[in-house]
N, C-alpha and C positions, 0 to 999 in steps of 0.2 A: 028402471025406468029413467029416473031422475038423472041417473050417470049419462044415458043415451043422450037426452036433451041438452046436458051440459057439452057433451062430446061434439054434437050439431053446431050447437052454438058456438063454441070454439073454432071449428072448422070454418063455419062462415065468416068470421072476424078474421081470422089468419087469411082467407083468400080475399077479402076485401082489403084487407093491407097490402097483399101484394098486387092487387089491381090498380091502388093509389099508388105503389112504389113504381110500379111499370109504366102508370101513366105519366108521372113525373120525369121518369129516367129517358123515355123515348121523346120528350117535348123537344123541338127545335131550337138550338141556340144560335143566334148568330151574331158574329164580332166584326165590327168595322174599325177600319184603322188606317194609320199609314206606316209603311215600312220603309227604313232607309238602311240601303246595304252598305254605303260607303260612298268614298268619292276615288276618280282616278285623275290625277293633275300630272301632267308630264312637263318637266322644265329641261330643256337644252341650254346650257350655258356656255359650253365650249365648243364652239363649230371649228371644225377642221376636217381636212381630206388630205389625201396621198399626191394630189395632183398640186404643182407647184407653180403652175402656171397661172392661177387663180388665186384671189385673196376673197375670202369670206368676209362680210361684214356683220358682227353681232347685232349691230343696231338696227339693221335693216328689217324693216315689218315686214313680214311673210304671211299670206293667209294661212289659216289653222287646217290641218288635215283632217278629213273626215274619217273615222274608223267604220268601216262596214263589215258587216257579219261578224258582230262582237261574239255571239253564242255559237257552239259549237253546233255546225248543221252539216247535212250533206246536199250538195247542189249537183242535179245530173246535167 
């Protein structure tokens, strides 16, 4: 009879330990922060074309071009 009581007590403690472990394991963990993936810098330093009738002035200020649809996508 004493061995049966010890076995029941051991099972109750084991199940309690498993319950506490599961409760700690299934707890929600939230991590907040900033992610930097890199930079995209384009520099055009030698401006030329195949047309000899026009001269390009590299010091001339030109508006920056906006890059649209940077990510792969499908437009219908």
